[in-house]
C-alpha positions as CSV (number, residue, x, y, z in Angstrom):
1,M,10.1,18.1,7.4
2,K,9.7,14.4,7.3
3,P,9.1,12.8,3.9
4,I,6.0,11.1,2.5
5,A,6.3,7.4,2.0
6,I,4.8,5.2,-0.7
7,L,5.4,1.7,0.6
8,C,4.7,-0.7,-2.3
9,L,4.3,-4.3,-1.0
10,G,4.6,-7.4,-3.1
11,S,6.2,-10.6,-4.2
12,A,7.1,-12.3,-7.5
13,H,3.8,-14.2,-7.4
14,G,1.6,-12.9,-10.3
15,D,-0.9,-10.3,-9.1
16,D,0.9,-10.0,-5.8
17,S,3.6,-8.1,-7.6
18,V,1.2,-5.2,-8.3
19,G,2.8,-3.1,-5.5
20,W,6.2,-3.5,-7.1
21,R,4.8,-2.6,-10.5
22,V,3.3,0.6,-9.0
23,A,6.7,1.4,-7.5
24,E,8.4,1.0,-10.9
25,Q,5.9,3.3,-12.6
26,L,6.0,5.9,-9.8
27,S,9.8,6.0,-9.9
28,S,9.6,8.4,-12.9
29,Y,7.9,11.0,-10.9
30,R,10.1,13.5,-9.2
31,W,8.3,14.8,-6.1
32,P,10.1,16.7,-3.3
33,D,10.3,14.8,0.0
34,V,8.6,11.6,-1.3
35,R,10.2,8.2,-0.9
36,I,9.0,5.2,-2.9
37,E,9.9,1.8,-1.6
38,A,9.2,-1.6,-3.0
39,L,9.1,-4.0,-0.1
40,H,8.7,-7.8,0.2
41,N,6.9,-9.2,3.3
42,P,7.7,-6.4,5.7
43,G,5.5,-7.8,8.5
44,A,5.9,-6.3,11.9
45,G,9.1,-4.6,10.8
46,L,6.9,-2.1,9.1
47,L,6.1,-0.5,12.5
48,T,9.7,0.6,13.0
49,Q,9.6,2.5,9.7
50,L,6.4,4.4,10.1
51,N,7.6,7.1,12.4
52,Q,10.1,8.2,9.8
53,Y,7.4,9.7,7.7
54,R,4.8,12.5,7.9
55,R,2.3,10.5,5.8
56,V,2.3,6.9,4.5
57,L,0.6,5.5,1.5
58,V,0.6,1.7,1.3
59,V,0.1,-0.1,-2.0
60,D,-0.7,-3.8,-1.9
61,A,-2.7,-6.6,-3.5
62,C,-5.7,-7.8,-1.7
63,D,-8.4,-10.4,-1.7
64,C,-11.6,-8.6,-0.8
65,C,-13.9,-11.0,-2.7
66,A,-14.5,-8.5,-5.5
67,A,-14.0,-8.6,-9.2
68,A,-10.3,-9.0,-10.2
69,G,-8.8,-5.6,-10.8
70,S,-11.2,-3.7,-8.5
71,L,-9.5,-0.8,-6.7
72,F,-9.9,0.0,-3.1
73,H,-8.7,3.1,-1.1
74,Y,-8.9,3.0,2.7
75,Q,-8.1,5.7,5.1
76,Q,-6.5,5.1,8.5
77,P,-9.7,5.1,10.6
78,V,-11.2,2.4,8.4
79,L,-8.0,0.4,8.6
80,L,-8.1,0.5,12.4
81,Q,-11.7,-0.9,12.4
82,Q,-10.9,-3.9,10.3
83,P,-11.0,-7.2,12.1
84,E,-7.6,-8.8,12.6
85,S,-8.7,-11.9,10.7
86,G,-9.9,-9.7,7.8
87,T,-8.9,-10.1,4.2
88,L,-6.8,-7.0,4.0
89,S,-3.2,-8.2,4.2
90,S,0.3,-6.9,4.5
91,H,1.6,-10.5,4.2
92,H,1.4,-12.7,7.3
93,V,0.5,-9.8,9.6
94,S,-2.5,-7.8,8.5
95,L,-2.2,-4.1,8.2
96,P,-5.1,-3.5,10.6
97,A,-3.4,-5.7,13.1
98,L,-0.1,-3.8,12.8
99,L,-1.9,-0.5,13.3
100,Q,-3.8,-1.8,16.3
101,L,-0.6,-3.1,17.8
102,A,1.0,0.3,17.3
103,R,-1.9,1.9,19.0
104,Q,-1.7,-0.5,21.9
105,L,2.0,0.2,22.3
106,S,1.4,3.9,22.1
107,L,3.6,4.2,19.0
108,P,3.0,7.4,17.1
109,L,1.4,6.8,13.7
110,P,1.5,9.2,10.7
111,P,-1.7,9.5,8.7
112,M,-1.9,6.4,6.5
113,E,-3.9,5.2,3.5
114,L,-4.1,1.9,1.7
115,F,-4.4,1.6,-2.0
116,A,-5.2,-2.0,-3.0
117,V,-6.2,-4.0,-6.0
118,Q,-8.2,-7.2,-6.0
119,V,-6.1,-10.1,-7.2
120,A,-7.1,-12.8,-9.7
121,E,-4.1,-15.1,-9.4
122,C,-0.9,-15.2,-7.4
123,Q,1.1,-18.0,-9.1
124,P,4.9,-18.1,-8.5
125,M,6.8,-16.1,-11.1
126,A,3.7,-15.4,-13.1
127,E,2.9,-12.1,-14.8
128,L,0.0,-9.8,-13.7
129,S,-3.4,-11.1,-14.7
130,P,-5.1,-9.1,-17.5
131,A,-7.6,-7.6,-15.1
132,V,-4.9,-6.4,-12.7
133,A,-2.7,-5.2,-15.5
134,A,-5.6,-3.2,-16.9
135,A,-6.3,-1.6,-13.5
136,L,-2.6,-0.6,-13.0
137,P,-2.8,2.8,-14.8
138,K,-5.8,3.9,-12.9
139,L,-4.2,2.8,-9.6
140,V,-1.0,4.8,-10.4
141,E,-3.2,7.8,-11.4
142,Q,-5.0,7.7,-8.0
143,I,-1.8,7.4,-6.0
144,S,-0.2,10.2,-8.1
145,A,-3.2,12.5,-7.5
146,T,-3.0,11.8,-3.7
147,V,0.7,12.6,-3.6
148,E,0.4,15.7,-5.7
149,E,-2.3,17.0,-3.4
150,A,-0.2,16.1,-0.3
151,V,2.9,17.8,-1.7
152,R,0.9,20.9,-2.7
153,Q,-0.6,21.2,0.8
154,H,2.5,20.1,2.7
155,V,0.6,17.3,4.5
């Protein structure tokens, strides 16, 4: 059976590192057939990885014009409906654009979900803002619950 992937996107720029922080915290969990990866700027290369997994959870910072630290959870159908110029981003190439490209190329896609947190600041080499740091435990809890359910149901 293919594993489940938790792809945690980020950079060393303040709140944009939230994906990496989630990867660090999830690394203490020991789920069978779950891979946790901290990635920097995967861009279109992400498409080549997706077919390795039976389910993909993407964790990323976002700018959805909401209060800093707000959490968002999007399922694949919603991601496919986002405009290419939308504010959901997987760094340089939006996640919706990647998924639409995969669909146009008839590439098989596993079920996907995006867990995102609204950024406050993304200054180089900065720490997480207080709002995003405060949201981190709840974000990890939401992802953990999703993975626990997927592992339990073998989906």
